[in-house]
C-alpha positions as CSV (number, residue, x, y, z in Angstrom):
1,M,45.6,0.9,34.1
2,N,49.0,1.2,32.6
3,N,52.1,2.3,34.6
4,V,53.3,5.8,34.8
5,E,57.1,6.5,34.4
6,E,58.4,9.9,35.4
7,N,61.9,11.3,35.0
8,I,62.9,13.3,38.1
9,S,65.6,16.0,38.3
10,S,68.3,16.0,40.9
11,I,66.9,19.2,42.4
12,H,63.6,17.6,43.2
13,V,65.1,14.4,44.8
14,R,67.3,16.6,47.0
15,M,64.3,18.4,48.4
16,P,63.5,17.0,51.9
17,S,59.7,17.4,51.2
18,F,59.9,15.5,47.9
19,H,58.5,12.1,49.1
20,G,55.6,14.0,50.8
21,E,54.8,15.8,47.6
22,V,54.7,12.6,45.6
23,A,52.5,11.0,48.2
24,A,50.1,14.0,47.9
25,V,49.9,13.7,44.1
26,L,49.2,10.0,44.4
27,R,46.3,10.7,46.8
28,E,45.0,13.5,44.6
29,T,45.1,11.4,41.4
30,G,44.1,8.1,42.9
31,L,47.1,6.4,41.2
32,A,48.3,3.3,43.1
33,P,51.9,3.8,44.2
34,E,53.0,0.5,42.6
35,R,51.9,2.0,39.2
36,L,54.4,4.9,39.5
37,E,58.0,4.4,38.5
38,I,60.4,7.3,39.2
39,E,63.5,7.4,37.1
40,I,66.7,9.1,38.3
41,T,70.1,9.4,36.7
42,E,73.4,8.8,38.3
43,S,74.0,12.6,38.6
44,V,71.4,12.6,41.4
45,L,73.7,10.4,43.4
46,L,76.8,12.5,43.1
47,D,77.7,14.2,46.4
48,H,74.2,13.4,47.7
49,G,73.1,14.3,51.1
50,P,71.0,12.2,53.5
51,E,67.8,13.6,52.1
52,V,68.3,11.8,48.8
53,L,68.5,8.3,50.3
54,E,65.7,9.2,52.7
55,N,63.4,10.2,49.9
56,L,64.2,7.1,47.9
57,K,63.6,4.8,50.8
58,R,60.3,6.4,51.8
59,L,59.0,6.3,48.3
60,R,59.9,2.7,47.9
61,A,58.3,1.9,51.2
62,T,55.0,3.2,49.9
63,G,55.3,1.0,46.9
64,V,56.7,3.5,44.3
65,R,59.3,1.9,42.1
66,I,62.7,3.5,41.6
67,A,64.7,3.1,38.4
68,L,68.3,4.1,37.7
69,D,68.3,5.6,34.2
70,D,71.2,5.6,31.6
71,F,73.2,3.1,33.6
72,G,76.7,2.5,32.2
73,T,77.6,6.1,31.2
74,G,78.9,9.1,32.9
75,Y,79.8,8.5,36.6
76,S,78.6,4.8,36.8
77,S,79.5,3.2,40.1
78,L,78.5,-0.3,41.2
79,S,78.3,1.0,44.7
80,Y,75.1,2.8,43.7
81,L,73.4,-0.5,43.2
82,T,74.0,-1.6,46.7
83,E,73.6,1.7,48.5
84,F,70.3,2.8,46.9
85,P,66.9,0.9,46.8
86,F,66.5,0.5,43.0
87,D,63.9,-1.8,41.4
88,K,65.2,-1.4,37.9
89,V,68.4,-0.6,35.9
90,K,68.0,1.0,32.5
91,V,71.0,0.3,30.2
92,D,72.0,3.3,28.1
93,R,71.3,3.1,24.4
94,S,75.0,3.5,23.6
95,F,75.5,-0.2,24.4
96,V,72.9,-1.3,21.8
97,R,74.4,0.5,18.8
98,D,76.2,-2.1,16.6
99,L,75.4,-4.8,19.1
100,Q,75.7,-7.6,16.6
101,G,79.2,-6.7,15.5
102,R,80.6,-5.7,18.9
103,P,80.9,-8.7,21.2
104,E,82.4,-6.5,23.9
105,K,79.1,-4.6,24.1
106,V,77.1,-7.8,24.3
107,A,79.4,-8.9,27.2
108,V,78.7,-5.7,29.1
109,V,75.0,-5.9,28.6
110,E,75.0,-9.5,29.7
111,A,77.1,-8.7,32.8
112,I,74.7,-5.9,33.8
113,A,71.7,-8.2,33.3
114,R,73.3,-10.9,35.5
115,M,74.3,-8.5,38.2
116,A,70.8,-6.9,38.3
117,R,69.1,-10.3,38.6
118,A,71.4,-11.2,41.5
119,L,70.3,-8.0,43.2
120,S,66.6,-8.7,42.4
121,M,66.4,-5.7,39.9
122,N,64.9,-5.7,36.5
123,V,66.7,-4.6,33.4
124,T,65.4,-2.3,30.6
125,V,67.6,-1.8,27.6
126,E,67.1,1.5,25.8
127,G,67.5,2.3,22.1
128,V,66.4,-1.0,20.6
129,E,65.8,-0.4,16.9
130,T,66.1,-3.8,15.1
131,R,64.8,-7.3,15.7
132,Q,68.4,-8.6,15.6
133,Q,69.1,-6.4,18.6
134,L,66.0,-7.7,20.3
135,E,67.0,-11.3,19.8
136,V,70.4,-10.7,21.3
137,L,68.8,-9.1,24.3
138,R,66.3,-11.9,24.7
139,E,69.2,-14.4,24.6
140,K,70.9,-12.5,27.3
141,R,67.7,-12.6,29.4
142,C,67.1,-8.8,29.6
143,D,63.6,-8.0,30.9
144,I,62.3,-5.1,28.9
145,A,63.2,-3.5,25.5
146,Q,62.6,0.1,24.7
147,G,63.1,1.8,21.4
148,F,62.0,2.8,17.9
149,L,61.5,-0.9,17.0
150,Y,58.1,-0.5,18.5
151,S,57.4,3.2,18.1
152,P,59.1,6.6,18.1
153,A,57.9,9.2,20.6
154,R,54.2,10.1,20.0
155,P,52.0,13.1,21.2
156,A,49.6,12.3,24.0
157,S,46.7,12.5,21.6
158,E,48.0,9.3,19.8
159,I,48.8,7.2,22.8
160,A,45.4,5.4,23.1
161,A,45.5,4.4,19.5
162,L,49.1,3.3,19.8
163,I,48.3,1.0,22.8
164,E,45.4,-0.5,21.0
165,R,47.5,-1.2,18.0
166,I,50.3,-2.8,20.1
167,E,47.8,-4.9,22.0
168,G,46.1,-6.2,18.8
169,A,49.3,-6.8,16.9
170,A,50.6,-10.3,16.4
171,L,54.2,-9.5,17.4
172,P,56.8,-12.1,18.3
173,Q,57.8,-12.4,22.0
174,G,59.1,-8.9,22.8
175,A,58.5,-6.0,25.1
176,S,56.7,-2.8,24.2
177,G,55.0,0.3,25.5
178,D,55.6,4.0,25.3
179,G,58.8,5.4,26.9
180,P,60.3,8.8,27.5
181,T,63.0,8.3,24.9
182,G,60.6,7.2,22.3
183,G,59.6,3.6,22.0
184,A,58.4,0.9,24.2
185,V,58.3,-0.1,27.8
186,V,55.7,-2.6,28.9
187,P,55.4,-5.1,31.8
188,A,56.3,-8.7,31.1
189,P,53.6,-11.4,31.2
190,A,55.5,-12.9,34.1
191,A,54.1,-9.9,36.0
192,A,55.6,-10.9,39.3
193,A,59.1,-10.4,37.7
194,E,58.3,-6.8,37.1
195,G,56.4,-6.4,40.4
196,H,53.0,-5.8,38.8
197,P,49.8,-7.7,39.6
198,P,49.1,-10.6,37.2
199,P,47.3,-11.6,35.1
200,N,45.5,-8.5,33.9
201,S,48.4,-6.2,33.3
202,R,48.2,-4.9,29.7
203,P,49.6,-4.7,27.1
204,V,51.3,-8.1,27.6
205,L,54.3,-8.2,25.2
206,A,57.4,-9.4,27.0
207,L,61.1,-10.0,26.6
208,V,61.3,-12.1,29.7
209,H,62.7,-15.6,29.8
210,T,62.3,-17.4,33.1
211,L,65.1,-19.5,34.6
């Protein structure tokens, strides 16, 4: 079974009953908690009450993964990365545009990747459209690439065929899978690095370089 990634609004995360509702859905569907990844944006963390942190901590304690989406834009604060229990940071696509000709953007992406590794978080980079961008991100040891390089957004009826094509394709070392912004997000073959059980996680197309 592949993983399920879900964008959650600030309204839901601020509801005291949110973690209980997620647990109920997991029981109803039979989805293992570690297969669910909840994505929130930094707006959720602005002027947050105690219920937000409580929800995130309880969800993570059950095995649900928490990702901070669109990191690096808006109200970015490094304090979020130490105050909240994130498993993954998703770097906003704005840092990927003109990556080859903008060394300052490369420096920012590399800094985020280094910081995330030090905090035991994975890094997904959004908006990857070219193999040149992919090579830069691989060099900077980002974990997962997401973008039109692999596929634009597809209707649900085409997902099974898309996964079959990706699994059967002889692609170079990279990461792929379907993501909410269109494109690819897939666990790395070094499954432990992404927190998924090896070795049967599929598809196995990774951007990970081990130390």
